[in-house]
N, C-alpha and C positions, 0 to 999 in steps of 0.2 A: 494688395491683391495682385496676383500674377496676371499678365496680359499676353495675348497671343495674336499674331497677325495671320489671318486665314485668307486664302485665295478662293473666294466664293463667287461662282458664276462670272468669272473673269474680272472681278474687282477685289482689291485688297481691303479687308475689314479687320480692324483691331478691336478685340473684345477683352474685357476684364472679367475674370471669373474668381470665385471664392476658392475653388478647388480645381487643380489641373486635371483631375480625373472626372470632372463633370462631363456627362455625355455630350457629344457633338450635337445630338438631336435637341437638347435643351437650349444650347447656345443658338442654334439656327432658329428655333421657334421663339424663344423668349428674348433674346438680345438682338437678333437680326430681323425679326418679324417675317421669316420665311416659313410659313406654316404648312407648306405642301406635304412635307414628311410628317407622318402621323405617329403618335405613341400608340403602339398596339399592346405588345406583351411585356416590353422592357427587358426581354431575355434574348433578343435577336432571333427568335424562332418564327415570327409571323411575316416579317418583311415589310410591314407598313411604313417603317422608318427609313427605307433604303434610299441612299444617295450614291452618287458616283464619286469615288476618291481615286485620283490618279488612274482613271479608266477602269476601275474595278467597282462592282456593286458592293456596297458596305452597309452593314446595319449600324445606323448612326446612334442608336440607343446603347450600343455596346462599345463604341469608339470614343475614348477619352479625347477631349478637345486638345490636350497637350500633344497627342499623337497625330493631330490633324494639321498642325501648323506646318507651313511650307509645302503642303500638298495641294493639288488642284481639286477643288470640291465643286461638284455640279449638283444642284437640286432641281426639282421639277420646274421651278420658276425660271431656271436658266437653260433648260433643255431646248425649248423652242419658244416662239412668240406667237401671239394671235395671228399675225400676218404671215409668219413662216414657221409653222409647227414642225416638230420632228416627225419624220415619216411614221414612227410607231404611234405617235399621238393621232395622226390622221387615220391610221389603221384601226386604232381603238374606237374612234368615232364611226368609221365605216362599218365595222363589225358589231357595233353597239355592245362593246365589251365591258362597259361599266354599268353596274346596277346601283348599289348604295354609294359607291365611290371611295370607300375607306381604304381599300387595298390598292386602288388604281395607281397611286403614286409609286408604291413599291414595285408593282408589276411592271410599270412603264420604265422605271429606272433600271430594274434588273434586266429587262428585255433590251433596253437601249445599250447597256454595257455588253450584253451577249452579242447583239448585232454589230457593235463596233469591232468586236474581236473577230466575228465571222458573219459578214453581211448576208451570206447565202446559206444560213444554217438549215438543217433538216428538221423535220417534225420531232424526231427523237432528241436532237440537240436543244430545240426550243423547250420541250418538256423537261429536260434535265436542268436547263437554266432556270426555269420557273418553279422547280420542285420545292424549293424552300419558302415559297411565298404562299400564304393562305388567303383564300377568298371564302367568306362564309355565305355569300349569296349564290354560289354555285355557277358563276359565269366562266368557269375554267375553259370550256371548249371555245367560247368566243374570244377569250384572252389568247388562247393558243392560235386561233385563226388570225387574230390581229398580228401576232408575232410572225406567222408565216406570210401574211400579206406584206408586211414590212420587209420581209426577206425576198420579196418578189415571187412568192408562191401563193397567189390568191386562191382562196378556197371557194367552193361552190356552195 
C-alpha cells in the first residue's frame, strides 16, 4: 500500500492508503480522526469539507491524498484552540452564525483563508469568498456578519 506523509495542523502524519486518489477528506476523517471537515456532496460544490492547503481553501472531497503530500494542511481542529480561538471562530460565536452546524467548518475555513489573504476585506469580497459554500439553515447573513466582524467591521 502506498504511504504519504502529510503536514496536518503542524504535525507530520504518515498514512497508508489503498489508492493514491483517495480523497483527502476520507484520510483526515477515517485515518487521522479529524472529523471537523464534513462529507456533504462529494462533488466539491457545497464546501462542507473545506480545509486550508498551503493557505488556500480547498475542497478536501475532491483533492487526492497524493496531491496533499508535502503541503501544509490546516483543518478546523488546527485553526484555533479553546483557549485561543481564531478571530473568525470568535466572530461566529458573537454573531450566532451557526444553526445546525454542518456547514460551519467549511464556512470558517473558507473565511479564514480569505481573511489571511486580505484581513480588511469588504462586504462584497466576503460575499465572493463565501459564494461557493452552502448553508441549508439560512444563516447566510449571520455568517457574512461574522466575516465582517473578523475583518474589523463589526455590524449592528
